[in-house]
KOLDREN-122942 format. One record per residue (C-alpha): x, y, z; residue in three letters. Coordinates in Angstrom, 3 decimals. Layout:
<atoms>
atom px->X&py->Y&pz->Z&residu->ALA;
...
</atoms>
This chain:
<atoms>
atom px->158.544&py->112.604&pz->-129.744&residu->MET;
atom px->162.312&py->112.041&pz->-130.079&residu->ARG;
atom px->162.757&py->115.506&pz->-131.564&residu->ARG;
atom px->161.557&py->117.269&pz->-128.338&residu->LEU;
atom px->164.553&py->116.240&pz->-126.140&residu->PRO;
atom px->166.889&py->117.278&pz->-128.950&residu->LEU;
atom px->165.242&py->120.715&pz->-129.121&residu->VAL;
atom px->165.516&py->121.164&pz->-125.315&residu->ILE;
atom px->169.174&py->120.143&pz->-125.384&residu->ILE;
atom px->169.779&py->122.624&pz->-128.198&residu->GLY;
atom px->168.144&py->125.488&pz->-126.266&residu->LEU;
atom px->170.159&py->124.712&pz->-123.128&residu->ILE;
atom px->173.362&py->124.727&pz->-125.169&residu->GLY;
atom px->172.503&py->128.104&pz->-126.687&residu->ALA;
atom px->171.872&py->129.626&pz->-123.243&residu->VAL;
atom px->175.221&py->128.298&pz->-121.965&residu->VAL;
atom px->177.059&py->129.740&pz->-124.962&residu->ILE;
atom px->175.430&py->133.188&pz->-124.524&residu->ILE;
atom px->176.305&py->133.207&pz->-120.800&residu->ALA;
atom px->179.934&py->132.361&pz->-121.579&residu->LEU;
atom px->180.100&py->135.204&pz->-124.100&residu->ILE;
atom px->178.860&py->137.715&pz->-121.464&residu->PHE;
atom px->181.298&py->136.437&pz->-118.858&residu->LEU;
atom px->184.281&py->136.570&pz->-121.194&residu->LEU;
atom px->183.417&py->140.057&pz->-122.419&residu->SER;
atom px->183.121&py->141.403&pz->-118.853&residu->GLY;
atom px->179.515&py->142.465&pz->-119.347&residu->GLN;
atom px->177.993&py->140.112&pz->-116.798&residu->PHE;
atom px->177.206&py->141.547&pz->-113.361&residu->LEU;
atom px->176.026&py->139.548&pz->-110.393&residu->SER;
atom px->172.741&py->140.692&pz->-108.812&residu->PRO;
atom px->173.247&py->143.525&pz->-106.326&residu->GLY;
atom px->176.644&py->144.704&pz->-107.625&residu->SER;
atom px->176.969&py->148.430&pz->-106.785&residu->PRO;
atom px->177.847&py->150.896&pz->-109.559&residu->PRO;
atom px->181.363&py->152.301&pz->-109.611&residu->ALA;
atom px->181.741&py->155.672&pz->-107.952&residu->THR;
atom px->184.385&py->158.318&pz->-108.519&residu->ALA;
atom px->186.206&py->159.648&pz->-105.464&residu->GLU;
atom px->186.592&py->163.380&pz->-105.005&residu->GLN;
atom px->190.227&py->164.520&pz->-104.734&residu->PRO;
atom px->191.361&py->165.331&pz->-101.210&residu->ALA;
atom px->192.316&py->168.956&pz->-100.516&residu->PRO;
atom px->196.037&py->169.615&pz->-100.685&residu->THR;
atom px->198.211&py->172.286&pz->-99.154&residu->ALA;
atom px->200.946&py->174.119&pz->-101.034&residu->PHE;
atom px->204.432&py->172.821&pz->-100.209&residu->LEU;
atom px->207.833&py->174.364&pz->-100.989&residu->PRO;
atom px->210.023&py->172.838&pz->-103.693&residu->GLN;
atom px->212.088&py->169.832&pz->-102.657&residu->GLY;
atom px->209.567&py->168.314&pz->-100.258&residu->THR;
atom px->207.311&py->165.315&pz->-100.779&residu->SER;
atom px->203.832&py->164.824&pz->-99.376&residu->LEU;
atom px->203.077&py->161.301&pz->-98.132&residu->THR;
atom px->199.567&py->160.161&pz->-97.344&residu->GLN;
atom px->198.898&py->158.478&pz->-94.027&residu->THR;
atom px->196.212&py->155.912&pz->-93.280&residu->THR;
atom px->196.384&py->156.523&pz->-89.550&residu->LYS;
atom px->193.196&py->158.257&pz->-88.382&residu->PRO;
atom px->193.688&py->161.847&pz->-87.305&residu->LEU;
atom px->193.252&py->162.165&pz->-83.513&residu->PRO;
atom px->191.017&py->164.641&pz->-81.773&residu->THR;
atom px->193.487&py->167.188&pz->-80.474&residu->ARG;
atom px->191.468&py->170.117&pz->-79.157&residu->ILE;
atom px->187.714&py->170.740&pz->-79.060&residu->PRO;
atom px->187.251&py->172.195&pz->-82.521&residu->VAL;
atom px->184.138&py->172.987&pz->-84.496&residu->ILE;
atom px->184.320&py->171.119&pz->-87.800&residu->THR;
atom px->180.778&py->171.657&pz->-89.085&residu->THR;
atom px->180.751&py->173.626&pz->-92.325&residu->ALA;
atom px->178.309&py->176.521&pz->-92.689&residu->PRO;
atom px->174.859&py->175.190&pz->-93.517&residu->ALA;
atom px->173.445&py->175.984&pz->-96.982&residu->PRO;
atom px->171.023&py->178.872&pz->-97.102&residu->LEU;
atom px->167.387&py->177.715&pz->-96.986&residu->PRO;
atom px->164.883&py->178.748&pz->-99.602&residu->ALA;
atom px->162.418&py->181.539&pz->-98.841&residu->GLU;
atom px->159.833&py->180.477&pz->-96.297&residu->ILE;
atom px->156.687&py->181.999&pz->-94.870&residu->THR;
atom px->156.285&py->182.178&pz->-91.105&residu->LEU;
atom px->153.444&py->183.624&pz->-89.100&residu->SER;
atom px->154.172&py->186.856&pz->-87.166&residu->PRO;
atom px->153.883&py->184.953&pz->-83.881&residu->SER;
atom px->156.726&py->182.575&pz->-84.777&residu->THR;
atom px->159.666&py->183.204&pz->-82.462&residu->SER;
atom px->163.292&py->182.978&pz->-83.618&residu->ARG;
atom px->166.520&py->182.930&pz->-81.646&residu->THR;
atom px->169.135&py->185.138&pz->-83.278&residu->THR;
atom px->172.595&py->186.364&pz->-82.444&residu->ILE;
atom px->172.561&py->190.129&pz->-82.300&residu->ALA;
atom px->175.425&py->192.347&pz->-83.322&residu->GLY;
atom px->177.188&py->193.723&pz->-86.356&residu->ASP;
atom px->179.363&py->190.951&pz->-87.859&residu->PRO;
atom px->181.923&py->193.436&pz->-89.145&residu->TYR;
atom px->182.912&py->194.284&pz->-85.569&residu->THR;
atom px->185.009&py->191.097&pz->-85.774&residu->ILE;
atom px->188.635&py->192.175&pz->-85.747&residu->SER;
atom px->190.570&py->190.623&pz->-88.626&residu->THR;
atom px->193.865&py->191.206&pz->-86.805&residu->THR;
atom px->192.379&py->189.722&pz->-83.633&residu->GLY;
atom px->191.257&py->186.666&pz->-85.606&residu->LEU;
atom px->194.743&py->186.340&pz->-87.098&residu->GLU;
atom px->196.290&py->186.382&pz->-83.628&residu->GLN;
atom px->193.829&py->183.801&pz->-82.274&residu->ARG;
atom px->194.449&py->181.418&pz->-85.189&residu->ILE;
atom px->198.190&py->181.771&pz->-84.570&residu->HIS;
atom px->197.689&py->180.864&pz->-80.891&residu->GLU;
atom px->195.640&py->177.776&pz->-81.800&residu->LEU;
atom px->198.280&py->176.692&pz->-84.336&residu->ILE;
atom px->200.974&py->176.756&pz->-81.652&residu->ASN;
atom px->198.689&py->174.828&pz->-79.302&residu->GLN;
atom px->198.574&py->172.058&pz->-81.906&residu->GLN;
atom px->202.360&py->172.037&pz->-82.190&residu->ARG;
atom px->202.761&py->171.947&pz->-78.404&residu->ALA;
atom px->200.697&py->168.751&pz->-78.212&residu->ILE;
atom px->203.343&py->167.036&pz->-80.354&residu->ASP;
atom px->206.223&py->168.655&pz->-78.484&residu->GLY;
atom px->207.068&py->170.935&pz->-81.418&residu->ILE;
atom px->208.476&py->174.396&pz->-80.774&residu->ALA;
atom px->206.075&py->177.281&pz->-81.412&residu->PRO;
atom px->206.334&py->179.423&pz->-84.534&residu->MET;
atom px->206.766&py->183.157&pz->-84.310&residu->ILE;
atom px->204.282&py->185.429&pz->-86.051&residu->LEU;
atom px->206.380&py->187.065&pz->-88.758&residu->ASP;
atom px->204.996&py->190.518&pz->-89.765&residu->PRO;
atom px->206.462&py->190.241&pz->-93.284&residu->ALA;
atom px->204.836&py->186.845&pz->-93.819&residu->LEU;
atom px->201.574&py->188.249&pz->-92.404&residu->CYS;
atom px->201.622&py->190.970&pz->-95.061&residu->ASP;
atom px->202.117&py->188.365&pz->-97.822&residu->ILE;
atom px->199.324&py->186.149&pz->-96.424&residu->ALA;
atom px->196.989&py->189.112&pz->-95.907&residu->ARG;
atom px->197.528&py->190.357&pz->-99.453&residu->ASP;
atom px->196.541&py->186.922&pz->-100.802&residu->HIS;
atom px->193.408&py->186.757&pz->-98.640&residu->SER;
atom px->192.404&py->190.251&pz->-99.742&residu->GLU;
atom px->192.983&py->189.288&pz->-103.384&residu->ASP;
atom px->190.779&py->186.184&pz->-103.053&residu->MET;
atom px->188.064&py->188.220&pz->-101.324&residu->ALA;
atom px->188.135&py->190.959&pz->-103.961&residu->ALA;
atom px->188.260&py->188.667&pz->-107.026&residu->LEU;
atom px->186.061&py->185.870&pz->-105.617&residu->ASN;
atom px->188.390&py->182.890&pz->-106.063&residu->TYR;
atom px->189.924&py->180.307&pz->-103.734&residu->PHE;
atom px->193.297&py->178.872&pz->-104.731&residu->ALA;
atom px->197.000&py->178.867&pz->-103.923&residu->HIS;
atom px->197.792&py->180.127&pz->-107.423&residu->VAL;
atom px->196.334&py->183.576&pz->-108.060&residu->ASP;
atom px->194.782&py->184.731&pz->-111.354&residu->PRO;
atom px->198.159&py->186.174&pz->-112.343&residu->GLY;
atom px->199.686&py->182.672&pz->-112.155&residu->GLY;
atom px->201.767&py->183.303&pz->-109.040&residu->GLU;
atom px->202.055&py->180.763&pz->-106.209&residu->ASN;
atom px->202.998&py->181.531&pz->-102.579&residu->PRO;
atom px->206.725&py->181.422&pz->-103.306&residu->THR;
atom px->206.303&py->183.801&pz->-106.246&residu->ASP;
atom px->204.349&py->186.229&pz->-104.072&residu->ARG;
atom px->207.082&py->186.029&pz->-101.444&residu->GLY;
atom px->209.774&py->186.830&pz->-104.006&residu->VAL;
atom px->207.734&py->189.800&pz->-105.232&residu->ASP;
atom px->207.704&py->191.073&pz->-101.655&residu->ALA;
atom px->211.452&py->190.486&pz->-101.246&residu->GLY;
atom px->210.909&py->187.492&pz->-98.938&residu->TYR;
atom px->212.998&py->184.379&pz->-99.625&residu->ASN;
atom px->212.657&py->181.173&pz->-97.616&residu->CYS;
atom px->215.298&py->178.450&pz->-97.817&residu->ARG;
atom px->215.603&py->175.521&pz->-95.392&residu->LYS;
atom px->218.879&py->173.538&pz->-95.351&residu->ASP;
atom px->218.853&py->169.929&pz->-94.184&residu->TYR;
atom px->221.552&py->167.247&pz->-93.983&residu->ALA;
atom px->221.285&py->166.001&pz->-97.556&residu->SER;
atom px->218.886&py->168.413&pz->-99.251&residu->TYR;
atom px->217.236&py->171.779&pz->-98.967&residu->TYR;
atom px->213.822&py->173.233&pz->-99.651&residu->THR;
atom px->213.068&py->176.603&pz->-101.140&residu->TYR;
atom px->209.833&py->178.511&pz->-101.026&residu->GLY;
atom px->206.833&py->179.341&pz->-98.860&residu->ILE;
atom px->204.372&py->176.646&pz->-97.781&residu->ALA;
atom px->200.742&py->177.695&pz->-97.503&residu->GLU;
atom px->197.371&py->176.745&pz->-96.031&residu->ASN;
atom px->194.182&py->178.520&pz->-97.066&residu->ILE;
atom px->190.638&py->178.288&pz->-95.718&residu->PHE;
atom px->187.324&py->179.814&pz->-96.723&residu->GLN;
atom px->185.019&py->180.397&pz->-93.761&residu->ASN;
atom px->181.860&py->182.463&pz->-93.276&residu->ASN;
atom px->180.578&py->185.130&pz->-90.906&residu->LEU;
atom px->177.387&py->183.143&pz->-90.287&residu->TYR;
atom px->176.428&py->179.492&pz->-90.000&residu->SER;
atom px->172.946&py->179.862&pz->-91.500&residu->SER;
atom px->170.477&py->182.430&pz->-92.803&residu->ALA;
atom px->166.687&py->182.373&pz->-92.998&residu->THR;
atom px->164.761&py->184.412&pz->-95.566&residu->TYR;
atom px->161.256&py->185.622&pz->-94.697&residu->TYR;
atom px->158.502&py->186.455&pz->-97.167&residu->SER;
atom px->158.449&py->190.044&pz->-95.867&residu->ASN;
atom px->162.017&py->190.522&pz->-97.116&residu->GLY;
atom px->163.684&py->190.151&pz->-93.722&residu->LYS;
atom px->166.751&py->187.914&pz->-93.390&residu->THR;
atom px->167.835&py->186.462&pz->-90.049&residu->VAL;
atom px->171.467&py->185.344&pz->-89.740&residu->TYR;
atom px->173.044&py->183.072&pz->-87.165&residu->ASP;
atom px->176.307&py->184.981&pz->-86.848&residu->TRP;
atom px->179.473&py->183.142&pz->-85.862&residu->SER;
atom px->181.688&py->184.509&pz->-83.134&residu->SER;
atom px->185.348&py->185.260&pz->-83.715&residu->GLN;
atom px->186.274&py->182.205&pz->-81.651&residu->GLU;
atom px->183.947&py->179.952&pz->-83.674&residu->GLU;
atom px->185.546&py->181.107&pz->-86.908&residu->ILE;
atom px->189.035&py->180.476&pz->-85.500&residu->ALA;
atom px->188.108&py->177.019&pz->-84.176&residu->GLN;
atom px->186.376&py->175.984&pz->-87.402&residu->THR;
atom px->189.397&py->177.010&pz->-89.431&residu->THR;
atom px->191.845&py->175.047&pz->-87.281&residu->ILE;
atom px->189.494&py->172.049&pz->-87.285&residu->GLY;
atom px->189.374&py->172.055&pz->-91.087&residu->GLY;
atom px->193.149&py->172.235&pz->-91.415&residu->TRP;
atom px->193.893&py->169.598&pz->-88.783&residu->MET;
atom px->191.512&py->167.163&pz->-90.470&residu->ASN;
atom px->193.302&py->167.492&pz->-93.823&residu->SER;
atom px->196.566&py->165.579&pz->-94.243&residu->THR;
atom px->198.489&py->168.179&pz->-96.250&residu->GLY;
atom px->197.441&py->171.171&pz->-94.140&residu->HIS;
atom px->198.101&py->169.247&pz->-90.928&residu->ARG;
atom px->201.573&py->168.324&pz->-92.221&residu->LYS;
atom px->202.413&py->171.987&pz->-92.743&residu->ASN;
atom px->201.231&py->172.927&pz->-89.248&residu->ILE;
atom px->203.229&py->170.137&pz->-87.591&residu->LEU;
atom px->206.468&py->170.498&pz->-89.591&residu->THR;
atom px->209.173&py->171.181&pz->-86.950&residu->PRO;
atom px->211.475&py->173.020&pz->-89.365&residu->SER;
atom px->208.878&py->175.721&pz->-89.975&residu->PHE;
atom px->209.664&py->178.317&pz->-87.310&residu->ASP;
atom px->207.876&py->181.359&pz->-88.757&residu->ARG;
atom px->204.366&py->181.884&pz->-90.017&residu->GLU;
atom px->202.112&py->184.627&pz->-91.290&residu->GLY;
atom px->198.337&py->184.718&pz->-90.906&residu->ILE;
atom px->196.199&py->186.950&pz->-93.100&residu->GLY;
atom px->192.415&py->187.407&pz->-92.904&residu->VAL;
atom px->190.071&py->189.272&pz->-95.249&residu->ALA;
atom px->186.266&py->189.542&pz->-95.251&residu->ILE;
atom px->184.471&py->189.665&pz->-98.603&residu->ALA;
atom px->181.271&py->191.657&pz->-99.260&residu->PRO;
atom px->179.315&py->188.368&pz->-99.399&residu->ASP;
atom px->180.376&py->187.540&pz->-95.785&residu->ASN;
atom px->182.983&py->184.955&pz->-96.770&residu->LYS;
atom px->186.094&py->184.965&pz->-94.593&residu->VAL;
atom px->189.334&py->184.171&pz->-96.437&residu->TYR;
atom px->192.220&py->182.951&pz->-94.282&residu->ILE;
atom px->195.781&py->182.397&pz->-95.512&residu->THR;
atom px->198.572&py->180.842&pz->-93.450&residu->GLU;
atom px->202.105&py->181.067&pz->-94.892&residu->ASP;
atom px->205.065&py->179.119&pz->-93.486&residu->PHE;
atom px->208.829&py->179.460&pz->-93.580&residu->CYS;
</atoms>
């Protein structure tokens, strides 16, 4: 009978030792501890050499009524009865004027600057050509990046076009073209029918412009470019890809 308490004491000691080993090795988790999750990197805008990008924890304010909802993913094929009614937006999407969209985005950019008391930027035709060439390249080659497949960044593309941008400040200077890019879409959703018909909810030119500005103003780096007082010129370039993607490039100097 005396051996039983000794056995119990021995078992308790073994459990304590095992628990200590787990704690010291970092393997012990309390009940309900959530698994670690990896954060996705935030989108960044291209900045000229000599500048630094600082992150802000201050929430971005609502500045103008903008549409920030991204295009919905395309649904799988569905079967609907012939009597099912659908509301669609009629019209050929390619009647959207790319130059008109460029002008509207430029107007909305200067509205954002005016809210902060920043002087408007002029729309520089040479910068527009550089921005438009990049949008057309992304649309043709189906990529989305500041650095093109040839390895050139916005400043490189400006130099190729004979456009140099240098900003002199009191104790330093910056050299190069800053850039924002955005990939939009001509429609917000599409529905596939079993009879082969596809119904698109086409976006208006104004919706595309508003969505683009909303995306940029809700991203720290892109917003910084738009609200940099020393940038006094910009170029906007729009291109539409065969798959209905709308590529928008905004270059700053």
